[in-house]
FIKOLZA-1660 file (N, C-alpha, C; in steps of 0.1 Angstrom, whole numbers, plus 5000, padded with zeros to 4 digits):
% residues 69
   i   px   py   pz ch aa at
   1 6575 5505 1306  A  M  N
   1 6567 5499 1296  A  M CA
   1 6567 5508 1284  A  M  C
   2 6565 5502 1272  A  C  N
   2 6565 5511 1260  A  C CA
   2 6551 5508 1253  A  C  C
   3 6548 5517 1244  A  T  N
   3 6536 5516 1236  A  T CA
   3 6540 5510 1223  A  T  C
   4 6534 5499 1219  A  L  N
   4 6537 5494 1205  A  L CA
   4 6526 5498 1196  A  L  C
   5 6531 5502 1184  A  L  N
   5 6522 5507 1173  A  L CA
   5 6525 5499 1161  A  L  C
   6 6515 5499 1151  A  L  N
   6 6517 5492 1139  A  L CA
   6 6514 5502 1127  A  L  C
   7 6524 5503 1118  A  F  N
   7 6522 5512 1107  A  F CA
   7 6525 5505 1094  A  F  C
   8 6519 5509 1083  A  D  N
   8 6522 5504 1070  A  D CA
   8 6532 5514 1064  A  D  C
   9 6545 5511 1064  A  Q  N
   9 6555 5521 1060  A  Q CA
   9 6555 5523 1045  A  Q  C
  10 6549 5515 1037  A  V  N
  10 6548 5517 1022  A  V CA
  10 6537 5527 1020  A  V  C
  11 6525 5525 1025  A  E  N
  11 6513 5534 1023  A  E CA
  11 6513 5546 1032  A  E  C
  12 6520 5545 1044  A  D  N
  12 6520 5556 1053  A  D CA
  12 6534 5559 1058  A  D  C
  13 6543 5563 1050  A  P  N
  13 6557 5565 1054  A  P CA
  13 6559 5575 1065  A  P  C
  14 6549 5584 1067  A  G  N
  14 6550 5594 1078  A  G CA
  14 6545 5588 1091  A  G  C
  15 6541 5576 1091  A  Q  N
  15 6536 5569 1103  A  Q CA
  15 6526 5577 1110  A  Q  C
  16 6515 5580 1103  A  L  N
  16 6504 5589 1109  A  L CA
  16 6493 5580 1114  A  L  C
  17 6491 5568 1108  A  T  N
  17 6479 5560 1112  A  T CA
  17 6483 5547 1118  A  T  C
  18 6480 5546 1131  A  D  N
  18 6483 5533 1138  A  D CA
  18 6473 5523 1134  A  D  C
  19 6477 5512 1129  A  L  N
  19 6469 5501 1124  A  L CA
  19 6466 5490 1134  A  L  C
  20 6471 5491 1146  A  A  N
  20 6470 5480 1156  A  A CA
  20 6456 5477 1159  A  A  C
  21 6447 5486 1160  A  A  N
  21 6433 5483 1163  A  A CA
  21 6426 5477 1151  A  A  C
  22 6429 5482 1139  A  A  N
  22 6423 5478 1127  A  A CA
  22 6428 5464 1122  A  A  C
  23 6440 5460 1126  A  R  N
  23 6445 5447 1123  A  R CA
  23 6450 5439 1135  A  R  C
  24 6441 5436 1144  A  P  N
  24 6445 5430 1157  A  P CA
  24 6452 5416 1155  A  P  C
  25 6448 5409 1144  A  D  N
  25 6454 5396 1142  A  D CA
  25 6469 5398 1138  A  D  C
  26 6472 5407 1129  A  L  N
  26 6486 5410 1125  A  L CA
  26 6494 5415 1136  A  L  C
  27 6488 5425 1144  A  F  N
  27 6494 5431 1155  A  F CA
  27 6498 5421 1165  A  F  C
  28 6489 5412 1169  A  A  N
  28 6491 5402 1179  A  A CA
  28 6503 5392 1175  A  A  C
  29 6503 5389 1162  A  G  N
  29 6513 5380 1157  A  G CA
  29 6527 5386 1158  A  G  C
  30 6527 5399 1154  A  L  N
  30 6540 5406 1155  A  L CA
  30 6545 5408 1169  A  L  C
  31 6536 5411 1178  A  V  N
  31 6540 5412 1192  A  V CA
  31 6546 5399 1197  A  V  C
  32 6539 5388 1194  A  L  N
  32 6545 5375 1198  A  L CA
  32 6559 5372 1192  A  L  C
  33 6561 5376 1180  A  R  N
  33 6574 5374 1173  A  R CA
  33 6584 5383 1180  A  R  C
  34 6580 5395 1183  A  L  N
  34 6589 5404 1190  A  L CA
  34 6593 5399 1204  A  L  C
  35 6583 5394 1211  A  R  N
  35 6586 5388 1225  A  R CA
  35 6595 5377 1224  A  R  C
  36 6593 5368 1214  A  D  N
  36 6602 5356 1212  A  D CA
  36 6616 5361 1209  A  D  C
  37 6617 5371 1200  A  F  N
  37 6630 5376 1196  A  F CA
  37 6638 5382 1208  A  F  C
  38 6631 5390 1216  A  L  N
  38 6637 5396 1228  A  L CA
  38 6642 5385 1238  A  L  C
  39 6634 5375 1239  A  A  N
  39 6637 5364 1249  A  A CA
  39 6650 5357 1244  A  A  C
  40 6653 5356 1231  A  L  N
  40 6664 5349 1226  A  L CA
  40 6676 5358 1224  A  L  C
  41 6675 5371 1226  A  S  N
  41 6686 5380 1223  A  S CA
  41 6692 5386 1235  A  S  C
  42 6703 5393 1233  A  D  N
  42 6710 5400 1244  A  D CA
  42 6703 5414 1247  A  D  C
  43 6693 5417 1240  A  L  N
  43 6687 5430 1242  A  L CA
  43 6681 5432 1256  A  L  C
  44 6677 5422 1263  A  R  N
  44 6671 5423 1276  A  R CA
  44 6682 5425 1286  A  R  C
  45 6694 5421 1283  A  S  N
  45 6705 5422 1293  A  S CA
  45 6718 5426 1285  A  S  C
  46 6719 5439 1281  A  P  N
  46 6730 5443 1273  A  P CA
  46 6743 5441 1281  A  P  C
  47 6754 5438 1273  A  R  N
  47 6767 5436 1279  A  R CA
  47 6773 5450 1281  A  R  C
  48 6782 5450 1290  A  E  N
  48 6790 5463 1292  A  E CA
  48 6800 5465 1281  A  E  C
  49 6803 5477 1278  A  A  N
  49 6812 5480 1266  A  A CA
  49 6825 5474 1269  A  A  C
  50 6829 5472 1281  A  D  N
  50 6843 5467 1284  A  D CA
  50 6844 5452 1281  A  D  C
  51 6832 5445 1279  A  D  N
  51 6832 5431 1275  A  D CA
  51 6836 5429 1261  A  D  C
  52 6836 5439 1253  A  V  N
  52 6838 5437 1238  A  V CA
  52 6852 5440 1234  A  V  C
  53 6858 5430 1227  A  E  N
  53 6871 5432 1222  A  E CA
  53 6870 5437 1207  A  E  C
  54 6877 5449 1205  A  L  N
  54 6876 5455 1191  A  L CA
  54 6890 5455 1185  A  L  C
  55 6890 5453 1172  A  S  N
  55 6903 5454 1165  A  S CA
  55 6906 5469 1163  A  S  C
  56 6919 5472 1160  A  P  N
  56 6922 5486 1158  A  P CA
  56 6914 5492 1146  A  P  C
  57 6911 5484 1136  A  E  N
  57 6903 5489 1125  A  E CA
  57 6889 5492 1129  A  E  C
  58 6883 5484 1138  A  E  N
  58 6870 5486 1143  A  E CA
  58 6870 5499 1151  A  E  C
  59 6880 5501 1160  A  V  N
  59 6881 5513 1168  A  V CA
  59 6882 5525 1159  A  V  C
  60 6890 5525 1149  A  E  N
  60 6891 5536 1140  A  E CA
  60 6878 5539 1132  A  E  C
  61 6871 5529 1128  A  T  N
  61 6858 5531 1122  A  T CA
  61 6848 5538 1131  A  T  C
  62 6848 5533 1144  A  L  N
  62 6839 5539 1154  A  L CA
  62 6843 5554 1157  A  L  C
  63 6856 5556 1157  A  R  N
  63 6861 5570 1159  A  R CA
  63 6857 5579 1148  A  R  C
  64 6859 5574 1135  A  A  N
  64 6855 5582 1124  A  A CA
  64 6840 5585 1123  A  A  C
  65 6832 5576 1129  A  L  N
  65 6818 5579 1130  A  L CA
  65 6814 5587 1142  A  L  C
  66 6823 5590 1151  A  G  N
  66 6820 5598 1162  A  G CA
  66 6816 5591 1175  A  G  C
  67 6816 5577 1175  A  Y  N
  67 6812 5569 1186  A  Y CA
  67 6822 5569 1197  A  Y  C
  68 6835 5570 1194  A  V  N
  68 6845 5569 1204  A  V CA
  68 6855 5581 1202  A  V  C
  69 6862 5585 1212  A  E  N
  69 6872 5596 1211  A  E CA
  69 6886 5590 1210  A  E  C
% end
């Protein structure tokens, strides 16, 4: 389980003040949107890397970024 926090990144770019308790309406709405997003995405069951077909250009880009050898 993870802890969800709410920050105003414009007013608090250092993320020092958690606004979840001060803005329960906003926080609850965002949590619901996150739950719905995760339910519709592959994030809950990530695919194995072997399932992905990459072009030679994509492999080279990943190599240049240090993601593959």
